[in-house]
Every structure is written in structure tokens, then in C-alpha cells.
C-alpha positions as CSV (number, residue, x, y, z in Angstrom):
1,X,0.4,4.8,14.1
2,X,-2.3,5.9,11.6
3,X,-5.2,3.4,11.7
4,X,-5.9,3.9,8.0
5,X,-2.8,1.7,7.4
6,X,-4.8,-1.3,8.5
7,X,-7.5,-0.3,6.0
8,X,-4.9,-0.3,3.2
9,X,-3.7,-3.7,4.4
10,X,-7.3,-4.9,4.0
11,X,-7.5,-3.4,0.5
12,X,-4.2,-5.1,-0.4
13,X,-5.6,-8.4,1.0
14,X,-8.8,-8.1,-1.2
15,X,-6.8,-7.2,-4.3
16,X,-4.2,-9.9,-3.8
17,X,-6.7,-12.6,-3.0
18,X,-8.0,-12.7,-6.6
19,X,-4.8,-14.3,-7.9
20,X,-5.1,-17.7,-6.3
21,X,-8.7,-17.6,-5.1
22,X,-9.7,-20.1,-7.7
23,X,-6.9,-22.5,-7.0
24,X,-9.0,-24.8,-4.9
25,X,-12.0,-24.9,-7.2
26,X,-10.4,-25.4,-10.6
27,X,-12.3,-28.7,-10.9
28,X,-15.6,-26.9,-10.5
29,X,-14.7,-24.3,-13.1
30,X,-13.4,-27.0,-15.5
31,X,-16.6,-29.0,-15.1
32,X,-19.0,-26.1,-15.5
33,X,-17.2,-24.5,-18.5
34,X,-16.4,-27.8,-20.1
35,X,-12.6,-27.4,-20.2
36,X,-9.7,-29.6,-18.9
37,X,-8.2,-29.1,-15.5
38,X,-5.0,-27.9,-17.1
39,X,-6.9,-25.3,-19.1
40,X,-8.6,-24.1,-15.9
41,X,-5.2,-23.8,-14.3
42,X,-4.2,-21.4,-17.1
43,X,-6.6,-18.9,-15.4
44,X,-4.0,-18.6,-12.6
45,X,-1.1,-18.6,-15.1
46,X,-2.5,-15.7,-17.1
47,X,-3.3,-13.7,-14.0
48,X,0.2,-14.0,-12.6
49,X,1.8,-13.4,-16.0
50,X,-0.2,-10.3,-16.6
51,X,0.5,-9.0,-13.1
52,X,4.2,-9.5,-13.5
53,X,4.4,-7.8,-16.9
54,X,1.9,-5.0,-16.1
55,X,3.3,-3.8,-12.8
56,X,6.5,-2.1,-14.0
57,X,4.9,-0.8,-17.2
58,X,1.8,0.7,-15.5
59,X,4.0,2.2,-12.8
60,X,5.9,4.2,-15.5
61,X,2.8,5.1,-17.6
62,X,0.9,6.4,-14.6
63,X,3.8,8.2,-13.0
64,X,2.3,11.6,-13.2
65,X,-1.2,10.7,-12.0
66,X,-2.2,11.7,-8.4
67,X,-2.1,8.6,-6.3
68,X,-5.5,8.6,-4.7
69,X,-7.2,9.3,-8.1
70,X,-5.2,6.5,-9.6
71,X,-6.2,4.1,-6.9
72,X,-9.9,4.9,-7.5
73,X,-9.5,4.4,-11.3
74,X,-7.6,1.2,-10.8
75,X,-10.3,-0.1,-8.3
76,X,-13.0,0.7,-10.9
77,X,-11.2,-1.3,-13.6
78,X,-10.5,-4.1,-11.0
79,X,-14.2,-4.1,-10.2
80,X,-15.1,-4.4,-13.9
81,X,-12.7,-7.3,-14.4
82,X,-14.3,-9.3,-11.5
83,X,-17.9,-8.5,-12.5
84,X,-16.9,-9.9,-15.9
85,X,-15.5,-13.1,-14.3
86,X,-18.7,-13.3,-12.1
87,X,-21.1,-13.3,-15.1
88,X,-18.9,-15.0,-17.6
89,X,-20.8,-17.5,-19.7
90,X,-17.7,-19.1,-21.2
91,X,-14.0,-19.8,-20.5
92,X,-12.8,-17.1,-22.9
93,X,-14.8,-14.4,-21.2
94,X,-13.5,-15.5,-17.8
95,X,-10.0,-15.5,-19.2
96,X,-10.4,-11.9,-20.3
97,X,-11.8,-10.9,-16.9
98,X,-8.7,-12.4,-15.3
99,X,-6.4,-10.3,-17.5
100,X,-8.3,-7.1,-16.6
101,X,-8.3,-7.7,-12.9
102,X,-4.6,-8.8,-12.9
103,X,-3.4,-5.6,-14.7
104,X,-5.4,-3.3,-12.3
105,X,-4.4,-5.2,-9.2
106,X,-0.7,-5.0,-10.1
107,X,-0.8,-1.2,-9.8
108,X,-3.1,-1.3,-6.8
109,X,-0.7,-3.3,-4.6
110,X,2.0,-0.7,-5.2
111,X,-0.5,2.2,-4.5
112,X,-1.4,0.6,-1.2
113,X,2.2,0.7,-0.2
114,X,2.7,4.3,-1.4
115,X,-0.4,5.6,0.4
116,X,0.5,3.8,3.6
117,X,4.0,5.3,3.6
118,X,2.6,8.8,3.1
119,X,0.0,8.8,5.8
120,X,2.3,7.9,8.7
121,X,5.2,9.7,10.3
122,X,8.7,8.8,8.9
123,X,9.6,6.8,11.9
124,X,6.6,4.5,11.2
125,X,7.1,4.2,7.5
126,X,8.9,0.8,7.5
127,X,6.2,-0.7,9.8
128,X,3.4,0.7,7.7
129,X,4.9,-0.9,4.5
130,X,5.3,-4.1,6.4
131,X,1.7,-4.2,7.5
132,X,0.5,-3.7,3.9
133,X,2.9,-6.4,2.7
134,X,1.4,-8.7,5.3
135,X,-2.0,-8.2,3.7
136,X,-0.5,-9.2,0.3
137,X,1.2,-12.4,1.6
138,X,-1.9,-13.4,3.6
139,X,-4.0,-13.0,0.5
140,X,-1.8,-15.3,-1.5
141,X,-2.0,-18.1,1.0
142,X,-5.5,-17.6,2.4
143,X,-7.2,-16.9,-0.9
144,X,-7.3,-20.5,-1.8
145,X,-9.1,-21.9,1.3
146,X,-11.5,-18.9,1.2
147,X,-12.3,-19.6,-2.5
148,X,-12.5,-23.3,-1.8
149,X,-15.1,-22.9,1.0
150,X,-17.3,-20.5,-0.9
151,X,-17.0,-22.4,-4.2
152,X,-18.0,-25.7,-2.6
153,X,-20.9,-24.1,-0.8
154,X,-22.4,-21.8,-3.4
155,X,-20.6,-22.6,-6.7
156,X,-17.4,-21.3,-8.3
157,X,-18.8,-17.8,-9.0
158,X,-19.4,-17.1,-5.3
159,X,-15.7,-16.1,-4.6
160,X,-16.0,-13.5,-7.4
161,X,-19.2,-12.1,-5.9
162,X,-17.4,-11.7,-2.6
163,X,-14.5,-9.8,-4.3
164,X,-17.0,-7.5,-6.1
165,X,-18.7,-6.6,-2.8
166,X,-15.4,-6.1,-1.0
167,X,-14.1,-4.0,-3.9
168,X,-17.0,-1.6,-3.7
169,X,-16.4,-1.2,0.0
170,X,-12.7,-0.5,-0.7
171,X,-13.6,2.2,-3.2
172,X,-15.9,3.9,-0.7
173,X,-13.2,3.7,1.9
174,X,-10.5,5.1,-0.4
175,X,-12.7,8.0,-1.5
176,X,-13.7,9.1,1.9
177,X,-10.8,8.3,4.2
178,X,-7.6,8.6,2.1
179,X,-5.8,11.8,1.4
180,X,-4.5,13.0,-1.9
181,X,-0.8,12.0,-2.6
182,X,1.3,13.7,-5.2
183,X,3.1,11.4,-7.7
184,X,6.8,10.9,-7.5
185,X,9.5,10.1,-10.1
186,X,9.9,6.4,-10.8
187,X,12.6,4.4,-12.5
188,X,12.1,3.8,-16.3
189,X,11.7,0.3,-17.7
190,X,15.2,0.6,-19.2
191,X,16.7,1.5,-15.8
192,X,15.0,-1.6,-14.2
193,X,16.4,-3.9,-16.9
194,X,19.9,-2.4,-16.7
195,X,20.0,-3.1,-12.9
196,X,19.9,-6.8,-13.8
197,X,23.3,-6.6,-15.5
198,X,24.8,-7.1,-12.0
199,X,25.1,-10.9,-11.7
200,X,24.5,-11.0,-8.0
201,X,21.2,-9.2,-8.4
202,X,20.2,-11.2,-11.5
203,X,20.8,-14.5,-9.8
204,X,18.9,-13.4,-6.7
205,X,15.8,-12.5,-8.7
206,X,16.2,-15.8,-10.7
207,X,16.2,-17.6,-7.3
208,X,12.9,-16.0,-6.4
209,X,11.5,-16.9,-9.8
210,X,12.6,-20.6,-9.5
211,X,11.3,-21.0,-5.9
212,X,7.9,-19.7,-6.8
213,X,7.8,-21.8,-9.9
214,X,8.5,-24.9,-7.8
215,X,5.9,-23.8,-5.3
216,X,3.1,-23.1,-7.8
217,X,3.7,-26.4,-9.7
218,X,2.1,-28.2,-6.7
219,X,0.2,-25.5,-4.8
220,X,-1.9,-24.4,-7.8
221,X,-3.1,-28.0,-8.1
222,X,-3.1,-29.0,-4.4
223,X,-6.8,-29.9,-4.5
224,X,-6.6,-32.5,-7.3
225,X,-3.3,-33.8,-5.7
226,X,-4.9,-34.6,-2.4
227,X,-8.0,-35.9,-4.1
228,X,-6.1,-38.3,-6.2
229,X,-3.4,-39.4,-3.7
230,X,-5.4,-39.3,-0.5
231,X,-9.1,-39.4,-1.5
232,X,-9.9,-36.3,0.6
233,X,-13.3,-34.7,0.4
234,X,-14.2,-31.0,0.4
235,X,-14.2,-30.4,4.2
236,X,-10.8,-32.1,4.7
237,X,-9.3,-30.2,1.7
238,X,-10.4,-26.9,3.3
239,X,-8.6,-27.9,6.5
240,X,-5.4,-28.8,4.5
241,X,-5.4,-25.3,2.9
242,X,-6.1,-23.6,6.2
243,X,-3.2,-25.4,7.9
244,X,-0.9,-24.5,5.0
245,X,-2.1,-20.9,5.1
246,X,-1.5,-20.5,8.9
247,X,2.0,-21.8,8.5
248,X,2.7,-19.6,5.5
249,X,1.5,-16.4,7.1
250,X,3.6,-17.0,10.2
251,X,6.6,-17.6,7.9
252,X,7.2,-13.9,7.2
253,X,8.0,-13.0,10.8
254,X,9.9,-16.2,11.3
255,X,12.2,-15.7,8.3
256,X,12.8,-12.1,9.0
257,X,13.8,-12.8,12.6
258,X,16.2,-15.6,11.7
259,X,17.7,-13.6,8.8
260,X,18.5,-10.7,11.2
261,X,20.0,-13.1,13.7
262,X,22.1,-15.5,11.6
263,X,22.6,-13.7,8.3
264,X,20.4,-13.5,5.3
265,X,22.4,-15.7,2.9
266,X,22.8,-18.6,5.4
267,X,19.1,-18.5,6.3
268,X,18.0,-18.4,2.7
269,X,20.1,-21.4,1.7
270,X,18.8,-23.3,4.8
271,X,15.2,-22.5,4.0
272,X,15.6,-23.5,0.3
273,X,17.1,-26.8,1.3
274,X,14.2,-27.6,3.7
275,X,11.8,-26.3,1.0
276,X,13.0,-28.7,-1.6
277,X,13.1,-31.6,0.8
278,X,9.5,-31.1,1.8
279,X,8.4,-31.0,-1.9
280,X,10.2,-34.3,-2.6
281,X,8.9,-35.9,0.6
282,X,5.2,-34.9,0.4
283,X,4.2,-37.7,-2.0
284,X,5.6,-40.3,0.4
285,X,3.5,-39.0,3.3
286,X,0.0,-39.2,1.8
287,X,-0.8,-42.5,3.5
288,X,0.1,-41.2,6.9
289,X,-2.1,-38.1,7.7
290,X,-0.1,-36.8,10.8
291,X,3.2,-37.0,8.8
292,X,1.5,-35.3,5.8
293,X,0.4,-32.4,8.0
294,X,3.9,-31.9,9.4
295,X,5.4,-31.9,5.9
296,X,2.7,-29.6,4.6
297,X,3.2,-27.1,7.5
298,X,7.0,-27.1,6.9
299,X,6.4,-26.5,3.2
300,X,4.0,-23.6,4.0
301,X,6.4,-22.1,6.5
302,X,9.4,-22.2,4.2
303,X,7.4,-21.0,1.2
304,X,7.0,-17.5,2.7
305,X,9.9,-17.4,5.2
306,X,12.4,-16.8,2.4
307,X,10.8,-13.5,1.3
308,X,12.0,-11.2,4.1
309,X,15.6,-12.4,4.2
310,X,15.7,-12.4,0.4
311,X,14.4,-8.8,0.2
312,X,17.0,-7.8,2.8
313,X,19.7,-9.6,0.8
314,X,18.6,-7.5,-2.3
315,X,18.7,-4.3,-0.4
316,X,22.1,-5.1,1.0
317,X,23.4,-6.2,-2.5
318,X,22.2,-3.1,-4.3
319,X,21.3,-0.3,-1.8
320,X,21.4,2.4,-4.4
321,X,18.5,0.8,-6.3
322,X,16.7,-0.8,-3.3
323,X,13.2,0.3,-4.3
324,X,13.6,-0.9,-7.8
325,X,14.9,-4.3,-6.7
326,X,11.9,-4.8,-4.5
327,X,9.6,-4.0,-7.5
328,X,11.5,-6.4,-9.7
329,X,11.5,-9.1,-7.1
330,X,7.7,-8.8,-7.0
331,X,7.5,-9.3,-10.7
332,X,9.9,-12.3,-10.5
333,X,7.6,-13.8,-7.8
334,X,4.5,-13.5,-10.1
335,X,6.4,-14.8,-13.1
336,X,7.3,-17.8,-11.0
337,X,3.6,-18.4,-10.1
338,X,2.6,-18.0,-13.7
339,X,5.3,-20.4,-15.0
340,X,4.8,-22.9,-12.2
341,X,1.0,-23.1,-12.7
342,X,1.6,-23.5,-16.5
343,X,4.1,-26.3,-16.0
344,X,1.8,-27.9,-13.4
345,X,-1.2,-27.8,-15.8
346,X,0.8,-29.5,-18.6
347,X,2.0,-32.2,-16.1
348,X,-1.6,-32.9,-15.0
349,X,-2.9,-33.2,-18.5
350,X,0.0,-35.4,-19.8
351,X,1.4,-37.3,-16.9
352,X,-0.7,-37.0,-13.8
353,X,-0.8,-34.7,-10.7
354,X,1.2,-37.3,-8.7
355,X,4.4,-36.1,-10.5
356,X,3.9,-32.4,-9.7
357,X,5.7,-32.4,-6.3
358,X,8.9,-33.9,-7.9
359,X,8.8,-31.3,-10.7
360,X,8.4,-28.5,-8.2
361,X,11.3,-29.9,-6.1
362,X,13.6,-29.9,-9.1
363,X,13.0,-26.2,-9.7
364,X,13.8,-25.4,-6.0
365,X,17.0,-27.4,-6.2
366,X,18.1,-25.2,-9.2
367,X,17.1,-22.2,-7.0
368,X,19.6,-23.3,-4.4
369,X,22.3,-23.3,-7.1
370,X,21.4,-19.8,-8.4
371,X,21.5,-18.4,-4.8
372,X,25.0,-19.8,-4.4
373,X,26.0,-18.1,-7.7
374,X,24.5,-14.8,-6.5
375,X,26.3,-15.0,-3.2
376,X,29.6,-15.9,-4.9
377,X,29.4,-12.9,-7.1
378,X,28.5,-10.7,-4.1
379,X,31.6,-11.9,-2.3
380,X,33.7,-11.4,-5.4
381,X,32.5,-7.8,-5.7
382,X,33.4,-7.2,-2.1
383,X,37.0,-8.4,-2.7
384,X,37.4,-6.2,-5.7
385,X,36.1,-3.2,-3.8
386,X,38.7,-3.8,-1.0
387,X,41.7,-4.3,-3.3
């Protein structure tokens, strides 16, 4: 397979990492910029919200632009957003930098997939897309420990400096090594919304949204959670994030394999059940480190194991709009991160971070119910089709 696919995986990792890279150093940002921890958490919320809204809109607006050229333009804007964050003298400037980098990264992730699919033979296309997707999922779970380590060693601006350097390298690589790719027709915003009229599809996307909401309520504030409930210091917190990240990254292959073997719906419901149980249990394990690590690892494993069977479920539920459904599911995922970090920030400022796991668990329980509703509608549609 074309080795440039792995370069695109690296680009997607760099771009995706920016979303949650400040998750472990929110306390440092809050202290330096003189804002509350909840306000610092809004920097994650606004990034995820902008990403979710911008992705489908920009995809339509840039439909006629040659893909390599668009990638270079988007990388330039992404670079500017992160330079702005790096030198920001105030919270408001950092906030604007996050919006700029989020909007540009939303189209860059899609472009990495498109470019990867076009530089390989058709028989390798699925594998190429999977490799790029692995870069995105790895960035979301490893971005926090990387940002935490750099932030604690050199200050909260250090992760942004790293992103700036890696972005420049990515731009050089795209310019010299990637081929021109002609644009293709894309679904309109209206067509994307109309596809949600199908209840089985709507409830499936709602499930993704609710699961990531529950996840982000705690994960976006995991550093203050373990500081308050366990008294952990910087080095120990880095290990916690690393263990979570390793479990989460391995979750993709794990979930996909079980979904193929036992059926997507059954596996999704099982994973959501374990997912909710771990969120409710984690507060009761903070006094026993080995037990805490086990629960943390299971939470990490479940958090990303659901994605492959859920995407397969969507493709099976609406094969005629499969590409569109994957795009919408990506927006639902980021809306969930945005809403979850927003709710988590309110919880920290008004109640305390100790409550966040229970709030997150409740959202995941509702996700279980919406998945049941989606599957019930899917079965009902099958019955109507056979009669």
C-alpha cells in the first residue's frame, strides 16, 4: 500500500490532537490567564462545537476547490489559529485562536481521508481510510497526556508550540509529496438534515452524541478529578492519561472485531452498559489504586470500542447514504464533546468535580435507551419491507 497514507495518518493525528491537548493543563491556563477552571474548560467546548458545526458547512462551501490546494489553505489557517493561541496575552485571544483552529481542522480531517482514498488502489481504499481514522482516534486520546507532559515541563503554551512546528512540517509534506485530487460532488446541508428524518438513523446519531457527552463530562476534567479525589501529582496524572490512552486506542480494533463476530447491535448495547457502569463506579475506586486503574482502563476501552460497530450499524441502516451518515456521526461526536465539557465545567464551578462521573454516567444510560429505540425502529422497518 502507498506509504504516503501513513503520512496522512500523521497529519490527521497532529490536527486532531489540538482538540483535547489542553485537557490536562486547564488548571495552568486558568491560573495564568486568571479565569475559573470552568471557563478554561470552555476552550474545549468551543473547539468541539465549532468543529461539529463547521465540518458539514465547509465541506459544501469548498466542494469545487481542488483537494490538495484546499488542504494547504486549511493548514495555513490552522497554523495561524495555533500561533494566535501560542502568543495569546488573554483568555479572549486564546478563545478566538481555538475557533480558528477548530474550523480549519474540521475540513482537514475530511481531506486526509479523501487524499488517502485517492492515492491507493481501490482494493486498499478501506484500509487506507481506516489508517487515517486511527490517527484521529489516537489524537483524541493521546493528545491530553502529551499536552499534560509538555505543559507541566515548559508551561501551557508549549503544546501549541509543538503543534505549530508539526503543522509547518505537515504543510511541507503535503506540498511536495501529495498529488492533486479533483473535487467531487458532496451532499448539501439540506440533504444531510433530511436523512435524519429516519428515526433509526436519528436515534443512532443521538446515541453517539449522548455517549460522548457522558465521556467528556469527566474526561475533559480528569486532571482536577484525580487531584481532588486522589491527591495525585503531575507524574502520576501523566501515567493515568497514558494508561487510558493505550486502552482507548486498542478499543477500535477490539470493537470492530466483536461487532463483526457477534453483531453490531448486541455489541453496542453491551459496550454502553459496561461504559455506564465504569463511570458510576470510578468514584468508588479512588482509594484503591489497582482497582481504579482497572476501571479506568475499561472505561477507556469502551469509550472508543463503540465507534466501529456504530459506524457499521449506520452503514447497514442507511446504505444509500453511508458516506453522509459517517460525516454526521463525526459531527454528533464533536457536539457530544462540546456539550459534555460544557456541562462538566458548570458542575465543577457550582457543585464540585466529584459529581462529574455520575452526571456522565446518566447521559450514557440515556444513550442505551436511544440505541434501543434505534434498533426497534430498524426492526420495524424490516418487517414493513417484508410484508
